[in-house]
PALUM-207671 format. One line per field, with one value per residue (C-alpha): residue number from 1; residue in one letter; x, y, z. Coordinates in steps of 0.001 Angstrom, whole numbers, plus 524288, in hexadecimal, padded with zeros to 5 digits. Last residue first. Layout:
BEGIN
nr = NUM/...
rest = A/...
x = X/...
y = Y/...
z = Z/...
//
This chain:
BEGIN
nr = 401/400/399/398/397/396/395/394/393/392/391/390/389/388/387/386/385/384/383/382/381/380/379/378/377/376/375/374/373/372/371/370/369/368/367/366/365/364/363/362/361/360/359/358/357/356/355/354/353/352/351/350/349/348/347/346/345/344/343/342/341/340/339/338/337/336/335/334/333/332/331/330/329/328/327/326/325/324/323/322/321/320/319/318/317/316/315/314/313/312/311/310/309/308/307/306/305/304/303/302/301/300/299/298/297/296/295/294/293/292/291/290/289/288/287/286/285/284/283/282/281/280/279/278/277/276/275/274/273/272/271/270/269/268/267/266/265/264/263/262/261/260/259/258/257/256/255/254/253/252/251/250/249/248/247/246/245/244/243/242/241/240/239/238/237/236/235/234/233/232/231/230/229/228/227/226/225/224/223/222/221/220/219/218/217/216/215/214/213/212/211/210/209/208/207/206/205/204/203/202/201/200/199/198/197/196/195/194/193/192/191/190/189/188/187/186/185/184/183/182/181/180/179/178/177/176/175/174/173/172/171/170/169/168/167/166/165/164/163/162/161/160/159/158/157/156/155/154/153/152/151/150/149/148/147/146/145/144/143/142/141/140/139/138/137/136/135/134/133/132/131/130/129/128/127/126/125/124/123/122/121/120/119/118/117/116/115/114/113/112/111/110/109/108/107/106/105/104/103/102/101/100/99/98/97/96/95/94/93/92/91/90/89/88/87/86/85/84/83/82/81/80/79/78/77/76/75/74/73/72/71/70/69/68/67/66/65/64/63/62/61/60/59/58/57/56/55/54/53/52/51/50/49/48/47/46/45/44/43/42/41/40/39/38/37/36/35/34/33/32/31/30/29/28/27/26/25/24/23/22/21/20/19/18/17/16/15/14/13/12/11/10/9/8/7/6/5/4/3/2/1
rest = X/X/X/X/X/X/X/X/X/X/X/X/X/X/X/X/X/X/X/X/X/X/X/X/X/X/X/X/X/X/X/X/X/X/X/X/X/X/X/X/X/X/X/X/X/X/X/X/X/X/X/X/X/X/X/X/X/X/X/X/X/X/X/X/X/X/X/X/X/X/X/X/X/X/X/X/X/X/X/X/X/X/X/X/X/X/X/X/X/X/X/X/X/X/X/X/X/X/X/X/X/X/X/X/X/X/X/X/X/X/X/X/X/X/X/X/X/X/X/X/X/X/X/X/X/X/X/X/X/X/X/X/X/X/X/X/X/X/X/X/X/X/X/X/X/X/X/X/X/X/X/X/X/X/X/X/X/X/X/X/X/X/X/X/X/X/X/X/X/X/X/X/X/X/X/X/X/X/X/X/X/X/X/X/X/X/X/X/X/X/X/X/X/X/X/X/X/X/X/X/X/X/X/X/X/X/X/X/X/X/X/X/X/X/X/X/X/X/X/X/X/X/X/X/X/X/X/X/X/X/X/X/X/X/X/X/X/X/X/X/X/X/X/X/X/X/X/X/X/X/X/X/X/X/X/X/X/X/X/X/X/X/X/X/X/X/X/X/X/X/X/X/X/X/X/X/X/X/X/X/X/X/X/X/X/X/X/X/X/X/X/X/X/X/X/X/X/X/X/X/X/X/X/X/X/X/X/X/X/X/X/X/X/X/X/X/X/X/X/X/X/X/X/X/X/X/X/X/X/X/X/X/X/X/X/X/X/X/X/X/X/X/X/X/X/X/X/X/X/X/X/X/X/X/X/X/X/X/X/X/X/X/X/X/X/X/X/X/X/X/X/X/X/X/X/X/X/X/X/X/X/X/X/X/X/X/X/X/X/X/X/X/X/X/X/X/X/X/X/X/X
x = 7EEF1/7E20F/7E4CD/7D980/7DE9A/7EC07/7E5AE/7DEF4/7EBA8/7F2A4/7E79E/7E96D/7F7ED/7F5A3/7EBB7/7F5BD/8004A/7F70A/7F36D/7E6C7/7E077/7D1AC/7D0DA/7D7DA/7D0E2/7C32E/7C837/7D0B2/7C46F/7BE10/7CA12/7C9C3/7BB8A/7BF20/7CB08/7C412/7CE93/7CF67/7DCFD/7D7B7/7CC7A/7D5FC/7DE30/7D228/7CD57/7DA75/7DA42/7CC35/7CF3D/7DC3C/7D517/7CD57/7BFFF/7B842/7C017/7B620/7AA61/7B2C4/7B99C/7B212/7B685/7C49E/7C1F5/7B97F/7C4FE/7CF12/7CB32/7C9B3/7D689/7DE7E/7E327/7F028/7F02D/7E1BB/7E2B9/7EDA0/7E54C/7D9A3/7E1F3/7E506/7D69D/7D3A4/7DDDC/7D827/7CA3E/7CEBF/7CFC5/7D9C3/7E633/7E8EB/7E155/7EB17/7F5E2/7EEC7/7EDFA/7FC76/7FFD0/7F7E9/7FE86/80C27/81318/81C0B/81449/817E6/82667/830BC/82631/82C40/8260F/81834/81782/81E36/81317/80961/811DD/811CD/802FB/8029E/80C19/8039D/7F736/7FCDD/8052A/80230/80BBF/8172A/82473/82491/8258F/83004/83A08/83160/83056/83F11/84135/83716/83CAF/84A39/844CA/83F73/837F8/83E5B/8418D/832FD/8305E/821BE/817EC/81069/80FD3/8099F/81276/80C67/810C6/8158E/823E0/8244F/81D76/81CEC/82AB3/83175/825A2/826BB/82E8D/8241A/81B14/824C1/82950/81B96/81710/82331/82127/81318/816DE/8212F/816E6/80D99/81749/8192E/825E6/82E26/82534/82D1B/8370D/82BCF/824C2/830A5/83199/8234D/8258C/82FE7/8270C/81BE9/82529/829A5/81B6F/8188B/824EF/8231E/815F8/81398/808ED/80B76/80185/7F8A6/7F045/7F035/7FEB3/80287/80F3C/80EC1/80072/80266/80DA6/8053E/7FA29/80300/809DD/7FCE0/7F759/8038E/8021D/7F3CA/7F6C5/80220/7F9D3/7F5D2/80331/80994/80385/80EFC/81838/81293/808D7/80D80/807FD/7FE2C/7F3BA/7E5D4/7DD33/7D0C4/7CBA1/7D838/7DC46/7CE41/7CCDA/7D920/7D3AC/7C654/7CC72/7D4B7/7C8EF/7C14D/7CC69/7CC90/7BE26/7BFBF/7CB53/7C34C/7C5FD/7CE5A/7D723/7E39C/7DBCC/7D6E7/7E4DC/7E805/7DB8E/7DD9D/7EB01/7F79C/80070/8089D/80888/7FC1B/7F354/7F86F/7F7EF/7E9EC/7E582/7EBB6/7E68D/7D913/7D804/7DBBB/7D178/7D7A3/7D86E/7E3AD/7ECB7/7F36E/7F6A0/800AA/80730/8081D/80DC5/8183E/81BCF/81D6E/8267A/82F12/83599/82A30/82DC4/83188/8234D/82028/826B7/81BA2/81C0C/824A5/8247C/8304F/828CC/82023/812C6/80C3D/80834/80152/7FA1D/7F5B9/7F07B/7E98F/7E2F8/7DEC4/7D663/7D8CA/7E066/7E773/7F46F/7F328/7F164/7FD92/8055B/80165/805A4/812B5/81419/811BB/81BAF/82620/82396/82430/83140/836A4/83209/8386E/845D7/84F41/84435/83F53/8410B/83C9D/831FD/82DE2/82FE2/8261C/81C5D/81B7B/81E4F/8119D/8099C/8122F/810A5/801EF/800B3/80870/7FFDB/7F364/7F8BE/7FD89/7F124/7E8B2/7F069/7F20E/7FC15/80432/81204/80FC3/80601/80FC3/81ABB/8125C/80D7C/81B51/8205F/814C7/815AB/82474/82830/81C29/81A17/8289C/827B9/81BB9/82280/82E52/82581/81EBC/82BF5/8302D/83BA8
y = 7ACAC/7AC93/7B93D/7BFF5/7BA7E/7C053/7CD79/7CD28/7C967/7D4A6/7DDC8/7D986/7DC57/7E9D5/7ED5C/7E97A/7F1B5/7FD8A/7FD9D/7FC43/7F071/7F272/7F50E/7E82F/7DF3C/7DF0E/7DBAF/7D17A/7CB1B/7CAE8/7C476/7BA25/7B72D/7B4C4/7ACA3/7A2B1/7982E/79672/79C80/7A80E/7A96A/7A99A/7B43A/7BC5F/7BB7D/7C045/7CBB4/7CEFB/7CF27/7D5C4/7E162/7E4B0/7EAE3/7DE43/7DAFD/7DA42/7D52D/7CC02/7C56B/7B899/7B77E/7B660/7AB27/7A470/7A574/79F97/79147/790A3/79802/78CE2/78857/78F2E/79934/79C48/79C74/7A68A/7AF36/7AD45/7B17B/7BE31/7C0BA/7BD59/7C711/7D193/7CEF7/7CF8D/7C302/7C73A/7BF49/7B174/7AB71/7B1EF/7A981/79D1E/7A1C8/7A525/797A4/7915D/79A40/79583/79BF8/7928D/79415/7A28B/79EF8/7A0F7/7A267/7A998/7B6B7/7B1CC/7AAC7/7B6A7/7BF6D/7B667/7B6B3/7C592/7C561/7BD39/7C691/7D212/7CB75/7C71C/7BB0A/7AD43/7A7D7/7AA45/7A9F8/7B8B9/7BFC3/7CA39/7C0A6/7BD76/7CBD2/7CD84/7C19C/7C62F/7D3F5/7CEAA/7C5AD/7D11A/7CA9F/7CBE1/7BD54/7BB15/7BFA8/7C1DA/7BA03/7B3BD/7C0AE/7C7E3/7D1AE/7DF1E/7E53B/7F31F/7EF62/7E271/7E391/7DA21/7D4BC/7DF60/7DFEE/7D1F5/7D5A3/7DFD2/7D4FE/7CE77/7DBAC/7E0E0/7D461/7D3B0/7E1CA/7DE68/7D24F/7D999/7E34E/7D7EA/7D11C/7DD26/7DB8C/7E478/7F040/7FC5D/7F558/7EDE4/7FADE/800E0/7F518/7F6A5/80510/80163/7F6ED/800A5/80A8F/80065/7FD6D/80BD8/80EC5/8029D/806F1/7FB1F/7F8B0/80537/80BE2/810A3/80AFE/80253/7FF58/7F141/7F0DE/7FF17/7FF0A/7F1E5/7F74F/80293/7F936/7F0F7/7FCBA/802BB/7F605/7F413/801A5/7FF2B/7F286/7F8DD/80392/7FDF5/7F747/804D1/808B2/80475/80B9E/81915/81E6C/825D2/8335E/83AEF/83C13/836FB/84282/83AD3/844E6/8462E/837F1/833BE/83DF2/838B9/82AE6/82F4E/8362F/82A4A/82157/82A75/82A4F/81B73/81A9E/82432/81CAD/81037/80493/7F863/7FC13/7FCB4/8029C/80D2C/8109B/81326/81B04/822CD/82694/8213A/82BAB/82147/825C2/82DB4/825FF/8189D/81CC9/82177/81526/80C1B/81354/814DB/80651/8036C/80C6C/81837/81967/80F92/81986/81408/82140/82408/816C3/818B2/82657/82137/81717/82262/82946/81D5F/81EAD/81982/81B21/82936/82B49/82C37/83984/83FC8/84178/84CB9/85B94/8621B/86BD4/86FCF/86CC7/872FD/88027/87A07/87081/87B95/8831C/8770F/874D1/882F6/8822C/88B3A/882F6/88ABB/8897D/87AB4/87AFB/88320/87AE6/86E6C/873E6/877D4/86A62/863CF/86C7C/86A1E/85B76/85A50/8615C/85907/84CCA/85114/85347/857BC/85EBC/85A09/864A3/872BA/87333/864EA/8639F/86E82/869D3/85BF0/85F46/866D5/85A6C/8534A/85E54/85ED8/8504B/85214/85DA6/855C1/849F6/851E8/85A1E/84DF4/84799/85390/8525C/85D61/85811/84991/849A1/850B3/84736/83B63/841A2/843EB/83669/82FA8/83764/83657/82AE9/82968/83812/83A23/83162/83875/84587/840CC/83C57/84991/8505A/848F2/83F83
z = 7917E/789E5/782D0/789CB/79698/79401/79166/79EB2/7A56E/79EBE/7A2BE/7B0E3/7B03F/7AA63/7B4F7/7BF30/7B8DD/7B7C1/7C626/7CDE8/7C740/7C6FE/7B855/7B564/7BF0B/7B93A/7ABAD/7B242/7B7C9/7AA5E/7A498/7AF40/7AC49/79E12/7A1D2/7AA72/7A9EF/7B8B2/7B8FF/7B16E/7BB1E/7C699/7C048/7BD0A/7CB1C/7CFD8/7C661/7CA3A/7D8C7/7D5F0/7CFF7/7DC2A/7D9AE/7DB50/7E77E/7F27B/7EAD4/7E2AA/7EE1C/7ED4B/7DF27/7E397/7ECF1/7E29C/7D91C/7E269/7E256/7D383/7D22C/7D833/7E592/7E83C/7DD61/7DEB6/7ED92/7ECD2/7E419/7ED1D/7F8B0/7F1C3/7EF82/7FDAD/8024F/7F990/7FE5D/80C98/81488/81EB1/81C53/82127/815C5/80C97/81279/80E3A/80024/80084/805C5/7FACA/7F0E5/7F457/7E8DF/7E195/7D4FD/7D491/7D4FF/7DF8A/7E9EF/7F584/7F226/7F032/7FD45/80356/7FEDA/805A6/811D0/81140/81051/81CB7/8237C/81FB9/8248E/831B5/8344B/82F58/832F6/83C01/83585/83554/82862/82747/82219/8166A/812D6/8133D/80AA7/800C4/800C9/7FDD9/7F367/7EB93/7E088/7D342/7D26C/7D3D5/7C605/7C728/7BF4B/7CA95/7D1D0/7C672/7BF5E/7BDAA/7B0E2/7AEA1/7AE7A/7B59C/7C2B7/7CE25/7CD5E/7D54F/7DEA9/7E3A1/7EFC9/7F2CF/7F752/80085/8059F/80804/80E94/8172C/81B6A/81EB7/82652/82E2F/8328B/83495/83D9D/84673/84E2B/845A1/847D2/84423/83B97/8354D/83332/82CAC/823A2/82027/81D5D/81367/80D9C/80C36/80610/7FC35/7F8D4/7F686/7EEC3/7E667/7E155/7D8A3/7CE90/7C72B/7BE5C/7C931/7D40F/7E023/7DF51/7E1E5/7E99D/7EDDA/7F1B3/7F857/8006A/8054B/80830/810DD/816F5/81AC7/81FFB/82842/82E26/83111/8382B/83F6A/84551/85266/85364/85387/8607F/8691C/85FEE/862FF/85923/84D1A/84B3D/84340/84D85/84BF2/84FAA/84D72/843D6/83C18/83B55/838DE/82E29/8279F/8280C/82308/8176E/81462/814EB/80BEF/80206/802AE/7FF58/7F427/7EE87/7EE97/7F765/7F597/8011F/7F8EF/7EDD2/7F703/7FA8F/7EC4E/7EA34/7F6C6/7F168/7F704/7FCEA/80371/81198/81231/80916/80CF7/81B2A/81A55/8136B/81D6B/8292F/82302/82049/82E5A/8340C/83AD9/849A9/849C1/84326/83715/8311D/83BAF/83A83/82BCF/82D7F/836AC/82C67/822FA/82C85/82ED9/83C3E/84448/852B8/84FBF/84C4F/85AC3/85A4A/852CB/8441E/83FDA/840A6/83A65/8320D/83D42/84261/84E3D/848B5/83D24/845FD/84ED8/84339/83E10/84B28/84BE8/83FC9/83459/82AE2/820A2/827B7/82765/818BD/81660/82000/818E4/80BBF/81193/817AE/80A82/80398/80DE8/80E3F/7FF6B/7FEFE/80A24/8030A/7F648/7FC88/7F200/7EB14/7DDBD/7D395/7D382/7C91D/7C844/7D6DF/7D974/7CF37/7D4DC/7E31D/7E4C8/7E33A/7ED15/7F6DB/7F4AC/7F7B9/80451/807D8/8064B/80D8C/81921/819E2/81A1F/8252A/82DCB/838DB/832A8/83433/83664/82B41/8229A/825B6/822D1/8163A/8115E/81529/80EF2/8024D/80125/7F867/7EFD2/7EF15/7ECA4/7E0BB/7DB9E/7DDEF/7D63F/7CB26/7CAB0/7CAE7/7BECD/7C051
//
């Protein structure tokens, strides 16, 4: 494997761990990220020349800390000098962190400080923990890269100016941060299950990491129904991943080989759900996923129940679009199309709005309008496999299929 490929792999595996350790060591968010990025950049030529070290993370940590020390020494203010004198190679996050054994989970709790707006907590953690770019995070929030970059800058400034410490709060304060932690894991999983950009639809490493952290959170807070609900949602959704892509082609849910679905994950996800209904938003979404997973054939799916479950979720444009799909399959496309069209102002730049509208128009026999909708969807689709699927649908319409 070429050194560049090894560095890319280590970036996916070690970015969050490296940045977490650097922040704990130097207490400077920007400096930690900058030096981590420089260490990865330096690894490409160094490992090409000398080979990959036995412990890549230790190598990256040493290089990043050396870069940080150099910058800290160049600072002239007294605060920087005191900080340099107070940190050592063996420094770790404060003793309260012992209550949270997973270092990346500790970082999530730290990022999700109540003084930060919720969107900023989520965005900052996705950037710091996963190394996602502002463009990728912006897609998750349906905002531009520039807007997301400004949010990240403001979040870091808030941490610095307000003196927010890099530490984990005591257990009695964890509930104040759980909502932000759950949002982070949810968006992290989504980025892995349906990548926001690139040639690959799936980023299995990211979704697997979200599930792993979800398990750690359930162990930490076993009595929180929404924590269990989120893990259930991730498991029930990820169970369909083996059938979701064939080669370079995205396979729609109705066409998937359901024998490939992970029945162990489905059973585990179902066990995590409480008998009480409806539950919170994550539990409701998990129940929707379970409706899909237990249907032996696409025509066995209880679309009426799914449509009803969507009414229990906050009425965001995305939620309403998903509900409209369920309504179309339960009550017909003529009922659902006005629901979709009512979302045009909010979702004009979202490819699934146009793809959904095209599907409804095809079912209503309005092929020319459907083709126009697909033409709008193709350039908006974030990944190459999704663009390919939409082009295939467009070509099928041209052939009259």
